[in-house]
Biopython code that builds the backbone (N, CA, C, O; Angstrom):
import numpy as np
from Bio.PDB.StructureBuilder import StructureBuilder

atoms = [
    (1, "MET", "N", (-8.813, -6.846, 6.534)),
    (1, "MET", "CA", (-7.759, -6.769, 5.543)),
    (1, "MET", "C", (-8.402, -6.462, 4.203)),
    (1, "MET", "O", (-9.357, -7.117, 3.787)),
    (2, "ILE", "N", (-7.871, -5.473, 3.550)),
    (2, "ILE", "CA", (-8.341, -5.096, 2.227)),
    (2, "ILE", "C", (-7.322, -5.646, 1.233)),
    (2, "ILE", "O", (-6.141, -5.305, 1.296)),
    (3, "THR", "N", (-7.768, -6.475, 0.340)),
    (3, "THR", "CA", (-6.852, -7.158, -0.566)),
    (3, "THR", "C", (-6.421, -6.269, -1.724)),
    (3, "THR", "O", (-7.033, -5.239, -2.006)),
    (4, "ALA", "N", (-5.356, -6.695, -2.383)),
    (4, "ALA", "CA", (-4.844, -5.993, -3.557)),
    (4, "ALA", "C", (-5.706, -6.365, -4.759)),
    (4, "ALA", "O", (-5.397, -7.306, -5.491)),
    (5, "ASP", "N", (-6.756, -5.639, -4.947)),
    (5, "ASP", "CA", (-7.714, -5.917, -6.008)),
    (5, "ASP", "C", (-8.083, -4.603, -6.676)),
    (5, "ASP", "O", (-8.209, -3.583, -5.999)),
    (6, "THR", "N", (-8.253, -4.608, -7.968)),
    (6, "THR", "CA", (-8.595, -3.371, -8.672)),
    (6, "THR", "C", (-9.925, -2.797, -8.203)),
    (6, "THR", "O", (-10.146, -1.591, -8.315)),
    (7, "LEU", "N", (-10.799, -3.624, -7.689)),
    (7, "LEU", "CA", (-12.065, -3.144, -7.141)),
    (7, "LEU", "C", (-11.826, -2.193, -5.971)),
    (7, "LEU", "O", (-12.560, -1.219, -5.806)),
    (8, "PHE", "N", (-10.802, -2.470, -5.154)),
    (8, "PHE", "CA", (-10.540, -1.682, -3.966)),
    (8, "PHE", "C", (-9.490, -0.594, -4.158)),
    (8, "PHE", "O", (-9.478, 0.380, -3.404)),
    (9, "SER", "N", (-8.620, -0.732, -5.134)),
    (9, "SER", "CA", (-7.479, 0.181, -5.254)),
    (9, "SER", "C", (-7.890, 1.634, -5.461)),
    (9, "SER", "O", (-7.172, 2.530, -5.016)),
    (10, "GLY", "N", (-8.989, 1.895, -6.102)),
    (10, "GLY", "CA", (-9.432, 3.264, -6.320)),
    (10, "GLY", "C", (-10.429, 3.748, -5.290)),
    (10, "GLY", "O", (-10.976, 4.842, -5.429)),
    (11, "LYS", "N", (-10.674, 2.969, -4.272)),
    (11, "LYS", "CA", (-11.700, 3.291, -3.266)),
    (11, "LYS", "C", (-11.102, 3.482, -1.872)),
    (11, "LYS", "O", (-11.780, 3.227, -0.877)),
    (12, "SER", "N", (-9.861, 3.922, -1.783)),
    (12, "SER", "CA", (-9.190, 4.048, -0.491)),
    (12, "SER", "C", (-9.939, 4.958, 0.469)),
    (12, "SER", "O", (-10.129, 4.601, 1.632)),
    (13, "ALA", "N", (-10.366, 6.125, 0.006)),
    (13, "ALA", "CA", (-11.052, 7.073, 0.890)),
    (13, "ALA", "C", (-12.370, 6.506, 1.398)),
    (13, "ALA", "O", (-12.689, 6.636, 2.580)),
    (14, "GLU", "N", (-13.132, 5.881, 0.518)),
    (14, "GLU", "CA", (-14.420, 5.314, 0.929)),
    (14, "GLU", "C", (-14.235, 4.165, 1.922)),
    (14, "GLU", "O", (-14.970, 4.061, 2.904)),
    (15, "LEU", "N", (-13.252, 3.309, 1.661)),
    (15, "LEU", "CA", (-12.995, 2.177, 2.557)),
    (15, "LEU", "C", (-12.474, 2.638, 3.914)),
    (15, "LEU", "O", (-12.852, 2.085, 4.947)),
    (16, "ALA", "N", (-11.608, 3.651, 3.913)),
    (16, "ALA", "CA", (-11.092, 4.173, 5.176)),
    (16, "ALA", "C", (-12.221, 4.804, 5.991)),
    (16, "ALA", "O", (-12.275, 4.621, 7.207)),
    (17, "ALA", "N", (-13.116, 5.539, 5.345)),
    (17, "ALA", "CA", (-14.254, 6.154, 6.037)),
    (17, "ALA", "C", (-15.188, 5.088, 6.602)),
    (17, "ALA", "O", (-15.678, 5.219, 7.724)),
    (18, "LEU", "N", (-15.431, 4.048, 5.835)),
    (18, "LEU", "CA", (-16.299, 2.964, 6.287)),
    (18, "LEU", "C", (-15.686, 2.228, 7.481)),
    (18, "LEU", "O", (-16.383, 1.918, 8.447)),
    (19, "ALA", "N", (-14.394, 1.953, 7.410)),
    (19, "ALA", "CA", (-13.706, 1.287, 8.518)),
    (19, "ALA", "C", (-13.730, 2.166, 9.766)),
    (19, "ALA", "O", (-13.917, 1.665, 10.875)),
    (20, "SER", "N", (-13.545, 3.458, 9.590)),
    (20, "SER", "CA", (-13.577, 4.388, 10.714)),
    (20, "SER", "C", (-14.968, 4.440, 11.336)),
    (20, "SER", "O", (-15.105, 4.414, 12.559)),
    (21, "ARG", "N", (-15.994, 4.514, 10.501)),
    (21, "ARG", "CA", (-17.373, 4.577, 10.986)),
    (21, "ARG", "C", (-17.724, 3.358, 11.839)),
    (21, "ARG", "O", (-18.469, 3.468, 12.812)),
    (22, "HIS", "N", (-17.185, 2.202, 11.472)),
    (22, "HIS", "CA", (-17.482, 0.965, 12.192)),
    (22, "HIS", "C", (-16.384, 0.581, 13.183)),
    (22, "HIS", "O", (-16.396, -0.518, 13.738)),
    (23, "ALA", "N", (-15.429, 1.499, 13.404)),
    (23, "ALA", "CA", (-14.317, 1.293, 14.351)),
    (23, "ALA", "C", (-13.598, -0.031, 14.108)),
    (23, "ALA", "O", (-13.369, -0.812, 15.032)),
    (24, "MET", "N", (-13.249, -0.264, 12.850)),
    (24, "MET", "CA", (-12.558, -1.503, 12.472)),
    (24, "MET", "C", (-11.105, -1.208, 12.095)),
    (24, "MET", "O", (-10.855, -0.439, 11.167)),
    (25, "PRO", "N", (-10.155, -1.803, 12.795)),
    (25, "PRO", "CA", (-8.756, -1.669, 12.366)),
    (25, "PRO", "C", (-8.565, -2.401, 11.038)),
    (25, "PRO", "O", (-9.023, -3.531, 10.872)),
    (26, "THR", "N", (-7.901, -1.762, 10.118)),
    (26, "THR", "CA", (-7.739, -2.353, 8.785)),
    (26, "THR", "C", (-6.300, -2.218, 8.296)),
    (26, "THR", "O", (-5.553, -1.338, 8.724)),
    (27, "ILE", "N", (-5.941, -3.112, 7.393)),
    (27, "ILE", "CA", (-4.639, -3.063, 6.740)),
    (27, "ILE", "C", (-4.869, -3.284, 5.252)),
    (27, "ILE", "O", (-5.748, -4.041, 4.842)),
    (28, "SER", "N", (-4.059, -2.607, 4.464)),
    (28, "SER", "CA", (-4.175, -2.676, 3.012)),
    (28, "SER", "C", (-2.772, -2.718, 2.413)),
    (28, "SER", "O", (-1.814, -2.295, 3.059)),
    (29, "PRO", "N", (-2.639, -3.219, 1.199)),
    (29, "PRO", "CA", (-1.323, -3.174, 0.564)),
    (29, "PRO", "C", (-1.002, -1.800, -0.035)),
    (29, "PRO", "O", (0.104, -1.588, -0.531)),
    (30, "TYR", "N", (-1.962, -0.866, 0.008)),
    (30, "TYR", "CA", (-1.785, 0.431, -0.637)),
    (30, "TYR", "C", (-1.528, 1.548, 0.359)),
    (30, "TYR", "O", (-2.311, 1.745, 1.288)),
    (31, "ARG", "N", (-0.442, 2.279, 0.175)),
    (31, "ARG", "CA", (-0.088, 3.419, 1.012)),
    (31, "ARG", "C", (-1.193, 4.473, 0.975)),
    (31, "ARG", "O", (-1.441, 5.139, 1.980)),
    (32, "GLU", "N", (-1.849, 4.630, -0.154)),
    (32, "GLU", "CA", (-2.902, 5.623, -0.316)),
    (32, "GLU", "C", (-4.050, 5.402, 0.677)),
    (32, "GLU", "O", (-4.720, 6.350, 1.087)),
    (33, "PHE", "N", (-4.260, 4.164, 1.048)),
    (33, "PHE", "CA", (-5.301, 3.832, 2.016)),
    (33, "PHE", "C", (-5.003, 4.489, 3.361)),
    (33, "PHE", "O", (-5.909, 5.008, 4.012)),
    (34, "VAL", "N", (-3.757, 4.469, 3.775)),
    (34, "VAL", "CA", (-3.370, 5.048, 5.061)),
    (34, "VAL", "C", (-3.456, 6.566, 5.017)),
    (34, "VAL", "O", (-3.920, 7.184, 5.975)),
    (35, "THR", "N", (-3.024, 7.168, 3.936)),
    (35, "THR", "CA", (-3.119, 8.630, 3.830)),
    (35, "THR", "C", (-4.575, 9.085, 3.766)),
    (35, "THR", "O", (-4.876, 10.239, 4.070)),
    (36, "ALA", "N", (-5.472, 8.194, 3.375)),
    (36, "ALA", "CA", (-6.906, 8.506, 3.343)),
    (36, "ALA", "C", (-7.565, 8.287, 4.702)),
    (36, "ALA", "O", (-8.744, 8.599, 4.871)),
    (37, "GLY", "N", (-6.818, 7.751, 5.679)),
    (37, "GLY", "CA", (-7.370, 7.555, 7.011)),
    (37, "GLY", "C", (-7.394, 6.129, 7.501)),
    (37, "GLY", "O", (-7.855, 5.875, 8.614)),
    (38, "GLY", "N", (-6.911, 5.181, 6.704)),
    (38, "GLY", "CA", (-6.844, 3.789, 7.141)),
    (38, "GLY", "C", (-5.763, 3.608, 8.189)),
    (38, "GLY", "O", (-4.920, 4.488, 8.362)),
    (39, "LEU", "N", (-5.772, 2.495, 8.885)),
    (39, "LEU", "CA", (-4.833, 2.268, 9.986)),
    (39, "LEU", "C", (-3.407, 2.001, 9.508)),
    (39, "LEU", "O", (-2.472, 2.669, 9.950)),
    (40, "MET", "N", (-3.233, 1.033, 8.609)),
    (40, "MET", "CA", (-1.869, 0.730, 8.165)),
    (40, "MET", "C", (-1.868, 0.060, 6.803)),
    (40, "MET", "O", (-2.873, -0.480, 6.343)),
    (41, "SER", "N", (-0.707, 0.116, 6.180)),
    (41, "SER", "CA", (-0.519, -0.586, 4.907)),
    (41, "SER", "C", (0.830, -1.278, 4.929)),
    (41, "SER", "O", (1.779, -0.832, 5.573)),
    (42, "TYR", "N", (0.881, -2.378, 4.207)),
    (42, "TYR", "CA", (2.136, -3.109, 4.036)),
    (42, "TYR", "C", (2.104, -3.677, 2.632)),
    (42, "TYR", "O", (1.323, -4.578, 2.326)),
    (43, "GLY", "N", (2.958, -3.141, 1.790)),
    (43, "GLY", "CA", (2.971, -3.600, 0.410)),
    (43, "GLY", "C", (4.060, -2.905, -0.381)),
    (43, "GLY", "O", (4.819, -2.087, 0.138)),
    (44, "GLY", "N", (4.109, -3.257, -1.646)),
    (44, "GLY", "CA", (5.099, -2.684, -2.539)),
    (44, "GLY", "C", (4.791, -1.237, -2.866)),
    (44, "GLY", "O", (3.651, -0.784, -2.764)),
    (45, "ASN", "N", (5.823, -0.529, -3.257)),
    (45, "ASN", "CA", (5.685, 0.859, -3.657)),
    (45, "ASN", "C", (5.092, 0.904, -5.057)),
    (45, "ASN", "O", (5.681, 0.373, -5.999)),
    (46, "VAL", "N", (3.939, 1.532, -5.199)),
    (46, "VAL", "CA", (3.239, 1.576, -6.481)),
    (46, "VAL", "C", (4.053, 2.340, -7.522)),
    (46, "VAL", "O", (4.037, 1.987, -8.702)),
    (47, "THR", "N", (4.761, 3.381, -7.096)),
    (47, "THR", "CA", (5.606, 4.143, -8.021)),
    (47, "THR", "C", (6.685, 3.250, -8.619)),
    (47, "THR", "O", (6.958, 3.318, -9.817)),
    (48, "GLU", "N", (7.295, 2.417, -7.788)),
    (48, "GLU", "CA", (8.317, 1.475, -8.267)),
    (48, "GLU", "C", (7.710, 0.464, -9.235)),
    (48, "GLU", "O", (8.326, 0.107, -10.239)),
    (49, "LEU", "N", (6.514, 0.014, -8.931)),
    (49, "LEU", "CA", (5.812, -0.917, -9.814)),
    (49, "LEU", "C", (5.599, -0.300, -11.195)),
    (49, "LEU", "O", (5.857, -0.941, -12.213)),
    (50, "TYR", "N", (5.130, 0.938, -11.222)),
    (50, "TYR", "CA", (4.909, 1.616, -12.512)),
    (50, "TYR", "C", (6.226, 1.838, -13.264)),
    (50, "TYR", "O", (6.261, 1.791, -14.493)),
    (51, "ARG", "N", (7.313, 2.082, -12.510)),
    (51, "ARG", "CA", (8.621, 2.242, -13.151)),
    (51, "ARG", "C", (9.015, 0.943, -13.857)),
    (51, "ARG", "O", (9.518, 0.970, -14.980)),
    (52, "LEU", "N", (8.785, -0.194, -13.193)),
    (52, "LEU", "CA", (9.093, -1.491, -13.804)),
    (52, "LEU", "C", (8.231, -1.730, -15.042)),
    (52, "LEU", "O", (8.714, -2.248, -16.049)),
    (53, "VAL", "N", (6.963, -1.356, -14.967)),
    (53, "VAL", "CA", (6.064, -1.498, -16.123)),
    (53, "VAL", "C", (6.588, -0.665, -17.283)),
    (53, "VAL", "O", (6.579, -1.116, -18.429)),
    (54, "GLY", "N", (7.041, 0.542, -16.994)),
    (54, "GLY", "CA", (7.590, 1.409, -18.040)),
    (54, "GLY", "C", (8.833, 0.820, -18.694)),
    (54, "GLY", "O", (9.000, 0.895, -19.912)),
    (55, "LEU", "N", (9.702, 0.234, -17.877)),
    (55, "LEU", "CA", (10.907, -0.402, -18.419)),
    (55, "LEU", "C", (10.541, -1.587, -19.317)),
    (55, "LEU", "O", (11.116, -1.756, -20.392)),
    (56, "TYR", "N", (9.591, -2.397, -18.876)),
    (56, "TYR", "CA", (9.141, -3.530, -19.684)),
    (56, "TYR", "C", (8.535, -3.048, -20.996)),
    (56, "TYR", "O", (8.817, -3.604, -22.058)),
    (57, "THR", "N", (7.710, -2.022, -20.921)),
    (57, "THR", "CA", (7.074, -1.482, -22.124)),
    (57, "THR", "C", (8.135, -1.018, -23.111)),
    (57, "THR", "O", (8.041, -1.282, -24.310)),
    (58, "GLY", "N", (9.143, -0.324, -22.595)),
    (58, "GLY", "CA", (10.233, 0.137, -23.458)),
    (58, "GLY", "C", (10.958, -1.016, -24.130)),
    (58, "GLY", "O", (11.304, -0.930, -25.308)),
    (59, "ARG", "N", (11.188, -2.078, -23.403)),
    (59, "ARG", "CA", (11.883, -3.243, -23.981)),
    (59, "ARG", "C", (11.039, -3.901, -25.073)),
    (59, "ARG", "O", (11.562, -4.302, -26.112)),
    (60, "VAL", "N", (9.729, -4.008, -24.830)),
    (60, "VAL", "CA", (8.844, -4.615, -25.837)),
    (60, "VAL", "C", (8.781, -3.727, -27.076)),
    (60, "VAL", "O", (8.827, -4.231, -28.198)),
    (61, "LEU", "N", (8.679, -2.422, -26.888)),
    (61, "LEU", "CA", (8.622, -1.500, -28.028)),
    (61, "LEU", "C", (9.919, -1.489, -28.826)),
    (61, "LEU", "O", (9.916, -1.138, -30.006)),
    (62, "LYS", "N", (11.027, -1.869, -28.196)),
    (62, "LYS", "CA", (12.308, -1.957, -28.895)),
    (62, "LYS", "C", (12.487, -3.301, -29.594)),
    (62, "LYS", "O", (13.517, -3.538, -30.224)),
    (63, "GLY", "N", (11.479, -4.197, -29.487)),
    (63, "GLY", "CA", (11.514, -5.441, -30.238)),
    (63, "GLY", "C", (11.714, -6.712, -29.449)),
    (63, "GLY", "O", (11.680, -7.797, -30.030)),
    (64, "GLU", "N", (11.922, -6.624, -28.144)),
    (64, "GLU", "CA", (12.075, -7.856, -27.357)),
    (64, "GLU", "C", (10.732, -8.555, -27.237)),
    (64, "GLU", "O", (9.683, -7.916, -27.158)),
    (65, "LYS", "N", (10.785, -9.870, -27.225)),
    (65, "LYS", "CA", (9.560, -10.655, -27.094)),
    (65, "LYS", "C", (9.157, -10.724, -25.626)),
    (65, "LYS", "O", (9.984, -11.053, -24.776)),
    (66, "PRO", "N", (7.899, -10.420, -25.315)),
    (66, "PRO", "CA", (7.453, -10.486, -23.917)),
    (66, "PRO", "C", (7.715, -11.842, -23.266)),
    (66, "PRO", "O", (8.027, -11.900, -22.076)),
    (67, "ALA", "N", (7.596, -12.923, -24.015)),
    (67, "ALA", "CA", (7.814, -14.262, -23.451)),
    (67, "ALA", "C", (9.268, -14.477, -23.036)),
    (67, "ALA", "O", (9.555, -15.344, -22.211)),
    (68, "ASP", "N", (10.192, -13.689, -23.606)),
    (68, "ASP", "CA", (11.604, -13.824, -23.278)),
    (68, "ASP", "C", (12.035, -12.963, -22.090)),
    (68, "ASP", "O", (13.155, -13.097, -21.597)),
    (69, "LEU", "N", (11.149, -12.084, -21.635)),
    (69, "LEU", "CA", (11.494, -11.199, -20.527)),
    (69, "LEU", "C", (11.295, -11.921, -19.188)),
    (69, "LEU", "O", (10.349, -12.693, -19.034)),
    (70, "PRO", "N", (12.176, -11.673, -18.234)),
    (70, "PRO", "CA", (12.041, -12.325, -16.933)),
    (70, "PRO", "C", (10.854, -11.747, -16.145)),
    (70, "PRO", "O", (10.456, -10.599, -16.342)),
    (71, "VAL", "N", (10.320, -12.553, -15.275)),
    (71, "VAL", "CA", (9.262, -12.091, -14.385)),
    (71, "VAL", "C", (9.905, -11.208, -13.320)),
    (71, "VAL", "O", (10.933, -11.565, -12.744)),
    (72, "GLN", "N", (9.297, -10.061, -13.065)),
    (72, "GLN", "CA", (9.816, -9.159, -12.046)),
    (72, "GLN", "C", (8.698, -8.739, -11.119)),
    (72, "GLN", "O", (7.522, -8.775, -11.481)),
    (73, "GLN", "N", (9.076, -8.345, -9.932)),
    (73, "GLN", "CA", (8.115, -7.805, -8.986)),
    (73, "GLN", "C", (8.832, -6.818, -8.079)),
    (73, "GLN", "O", (10.059, -6.826, -7.977)),
    (74, "VAL", "N", (8.067, -5.985, -7.434)),
    (74, "VAL", "CA", (8.633, -5.031, -6.499)),
    (74, "VAL", "C", (9.264, -5.811, -5.347)),
    (74, "VAL", "O", (8.647, -6.729, -4.807)),
    (75, "THR", "N", (10.473, -5.454, -4.976)),
    (75, "THR", "CA", (11.175, -6.195, -3.933)),
    (75, "THR", "C", (11.202, -5.464, -2.594)),
    (75, "THR", "O", (11.460, -6.079, -1.560)),
    (76, "LYS", "N", (10.940, -4.167, -2.603)),
    (76, "LYS", "CA", (10.934, -3.410, -1.350)),
    (76, "LYS", "C", (9.500, -3.212, -0.891)),
    (76, "LYS", "O", (8.686, -2.605, -1.587)),
    (77, "LEU", "N", (9.207, -3.729, 0.284)),
    (77, "LEU", "CA", (7.882, -3.557, 0.879)),
    (77, "LEU", "C", (7.943, -2.415, 1.887)),
    (77, "LEU", "O", (8.951, -2.222, 2.566)),
    (78, "GLU", "N", (6.853, -1.666, 1.974)),
    (78, "GLU", "CA", (6.805, -0.518, 2.880)),
    (78, "GLU", "C", (5.690, -0.695, 3.905)),
    (78, "GLU", "O", (4.588, -1.132, 3.572)),
    (79, "LEU", "N", (5.990, -0.351, 5.150)),
    (79, "LEU", "CA", (5.006, -0.354, 6.223)),
    (79, "LEU", "C", (4.700, 1.098, 6.565)),
    (79, "LEU", "O", (5.598, 1.863, 6.918)),
    (80, "VAL", "N", (3.425, 1.475, 6.459)),
    (80, "VAL", "CA", (2.988, 2.833, 6.783)),
    (80, "VAL", "C", (1.894, 2.718, 7.843)),
    (80, "VAL", "O", (0.966, 1.922, 7.704)),
    (81, "ILE", "N", (2.012, 3.520, 8.906)),
    (81, "ILE", "CA", (1.061, 3.473, 10.018)),
    (81, "ILE", "C", (0.480, 4.861, 10.242)),
    (81, "ILE", "O", (1.204, 5.856, 10.228)),
    (82, "ASN", "N", (-0.833, 4.922, 10.449)),
    (82, "ASN", "CA", (-1.524, 6.174, 10.729)),
    (82, "ASN", "C", (-1.843, 6.218, 12.231)),
    (82, "ASN", "O", (-2.766, 5.551, 12.700)),
    (83, "LEU", "N", (-1.064, 7.015, 12.972)),
    (83, "LEU", "CA", (-1.251, 7.092, 14.423)),
    (83, "LEU", "C", (-2.551, 7.790, 14.807)),
    (83, "LEU", "O", (-3.153, 7.456, 15.829)),
    (84, "ARG", "N", (-2.991, 8.753, 14.002)),
    (84, "ARG", "CA", (-4.274, 9.417, 14.290)),
    (84, "ARG", "C", (-5.402, 8.396, 14.287)),
    (84, "ARG", "O", (-6.264, 8.412, 15.167)),
    (85, "THR", "N", (-5.396, 7.512, 13.304)),
    (85, "THR", "CA", (-6.428, 6.481, 13.214)),
    (85, "THR", "C", (-6.307, 5.503, 14.372)),
    (85, "THR", "O", (-7.316, 5.091, 14.944)),
    (86, "ALA", "N", (-5.078, 5.125, 14.723)),
    (86, "ALA", "CA", (-4.879, 4.204, 15.857)),
    (86, "ALA", "C", (-5.446, 4.806, 17.131)),
    (86, "ALA", "O", (-6.120, 4.112, 17.892)),
    (87, "LYS", "N", (-5.186, 6.087, 17.377)),
    (87, "LYS", "CA", (-5.703, 6.747, 18.580)),
    (87, "LYS", "C", (-7.219, 6.819, 18.545)),
    (87, "LYS", "O", (-7.870, 6.614, 19.569)),
    (88, "ALA", "N", (-7.797, 7.109, 17.376)),
    (88, "ALA", "CA", (-9.257, 7.178, 17.250)),
    (88, "ALA", "C", (-9.899, 5.820, 17.532)),
    (88, "ALA", "O", (-11.028, 5.750, 18.019)),
    (89, "LEU", "N", (-9.175, 4.744, 17.225)),
    (89, "LEU", "CA", (-9.681, 3.392, 17.471)),
    (89, "LEU", "C", (-9.361, 2.903, 18.886)),
    (89, "LEU", "O", (-9.791, 1.823, 19.289)),
    (90, "GLY", "N", (-8.606, 3.704, 19.630)),
    (90, "GLY", "CA", (-8.221, 3.304, 20.974)),
    (90, "GLY", "C", (-7.116, 2.268, 20.997)),
    (90, "GLY", "O", (-6.998, 1.497, 21.949)),
    (91, "LEU", "N", (-6.307, 2.251, 19.951)),
    (91, "LEU", "CA", (-5.215, 1.275, 19.852)),
    (91, "LEU", "C", (-3.886, 1.926, 20.193)),
    (91, "LEU", "O", (-3.625, 3.071, 19.825)),
    (92, "GLU", "N", (-3.059, 1.185, 20.897)),
    (92, "GLU", "CA", (-1.706, 1.643, 21.163)),
    (92, "GLU", "C", (-0.759, 0.818, 20.290)),
    (92, "GLU", "O", (-0.670, -0.401, 20.435)),
    (93, "VAL", "N", (-0.066, 1.489, 19.397)),
    (93, "VAL", "CA", (0.858, 0.804, 18.494)),
    (93, "VAL", "C", (2.178, 0.620, 19.237)),
    (93, "VAL", "O", (2.742, 1.599, 19.727)),
    (94, "PRO", "N", (2.681, -0.598, 19.333)),
    (94, "PRO", "CA", (3.938, -0.848, 20.049)),
    (94, "PRO", "C", (5.092, -0.038, 19.454)),
    (94, "PRO", "O", (5.196, 0.091, 18.234)),
    (95, "PRO", "N", (5.948, 0.501, 20.304)),
    (95, "PRO", "CA", (7.090, 1.292, 19.824)),
    (95, "PRO", "C", (7.987, 0.514, 18.864)),
    (95, "PRO", "O", (8.569, 1.099, 17.950)),
    (96, "THR", "N", (8.103, -0.798, 19.065)),
    (96, "THR", "CA", (8.950, -1.592, 18.173)),
    (96, "THR", "C", (8.369, -1.625, 16.753)),
    (96, "THR", "O", (9.117, -1.633, 15.775)),
    (97, "LEU", "N", (7.037, -1.646, 16.643)),
    (97, "LEU", "CA", (6.404, -1.612, 15.321)),
    (97, "LEU", "C", (6.573, -0.233, 14.691)),
    (97, "LEU", "O", (6.839, -0.124, 13.494)),
    (98, "LEU", "N", (6.422, 0.816, 15.489)),
    (98, "LEU", "CA", (6.623, 2.180, 14.967)),
    (98, "LEU", "C", (8.055, 2.368, 14.475)),
    (98, "LEU", "O", (8.286, 3.036, 13.467)),
    (99, "ALA", "N", (9.016, 1.776, 15.187)),
    (99, "ALA", "CA", (10.414, 1.898, 14.787)),
    (99, "ALA", "C", (10.688, 1.202, 13.464)),
    (99, "ALA", "O", (11.574, 1.618, 12.716)),
    (100, "ARG", "N", (9.940, 0.153, 13.169)),
    (100, "ARG", "CA", (10.129, -0.594, 11.916)),
    (100, "ARG", "C", (9.401, 0.037, 10.724)),
    (100, "ARG", "O", (9.701, -0.272, 9.571)),
    (101, "ALA", "N", (8.455, 0.910, 11.009)),
    (101, "ALA", "CA", (7.650, 1.518, 9.949)),
    (101, "ALA", "C", (8.503, 2.407, 9.051)),
    (101, "ALA", "O", (9.401, 3.104, 9.523)),
    (102, "ASP", "N", (8.212, 2.374, 7.763)),
    (102, "ASP", "CA", (8.886, 3.256, 6.815)),
    (102, "ASP", "C", (8.352, 4.684, 6.938)),
    (102, "ASP", "O", (9.066, 5.653, 6.679)),
    (103, "GLU", "N", (7.086, 4.794, 7.338)),
    (103, "GLU", "CA", (6.484, 6.110, 7.524)),
    (103, "GLU", "C", (5.409, 6.006, 8.590)),
    (103, "GLU", "O", (4.654, 5.035, 8.637)),
    (104, "VAL", "N", (5.348, 7.023, 9.451)),
    (104, "VAL", "CA", (4.306, 7.114, 10.476)),
    (104, "VAL", "C", (3.591, 8.441, 10.260)),
    (104, "VAL", "O", (4.214, 9.503, 10.269)),
    (105, "ILE", "N", (2.286, 8.371, 10.066)),
    (105, "ILE", "CA", (1.471, 9.567, 9.877)),
    (105, "ILE", "C", (0.903, 9.943, 11.234)),
    (105, "ILE", "O", (0.224, 9.142, 11.876)),
    (106, "GLU", "N", (1.186, 11.186, 11.674)),
    (106, "GLU", "CA", (0.726, 11.605, 13.001)),
    (106, "GLU", "C", (-0.396, 12.605, 12.920)),
    (106, "GLU", "O", (-0.895, 13.057, 13.950)),
]
sb = StructureBuilder()
sb.init_structure("model")
sb.init_model(0)
sb.init_chain("A")
sb.init_seg("    ")
for serial, (resi, resn, name, xyz) in enumerate(atoms, 1):
    if name == "N":
        sb.init_residue(resn, " ", resi, " ")
    sb.init_atom(name, np.array(xyz, "f"), 0.0, 1.0, " ", f" {name:<3s}", serial, name[0])
structure = sb.get_structure()
């Protein structure tokens, strides 16, 4: 499992290559990890997160106090599965999991 850490967020391609080289199934909260060759991701949509940051920034720039703003977080989680990586690892992904995935990379 690759955690949601700034150390790892910009290293998706390197981590996916390393996991592939060592035949390790991995999961990350970042969709970019899966598009780089990782097995799967489950986490919030980064685009939605940045949209929320932009809205907060706009409110602060208009004079609202940050301490008065409610805490928000991304509420929609996405499951992305890379079938090419699963096949390379010799894994069979259950059809029920594939049906639940928001995106399957083939």
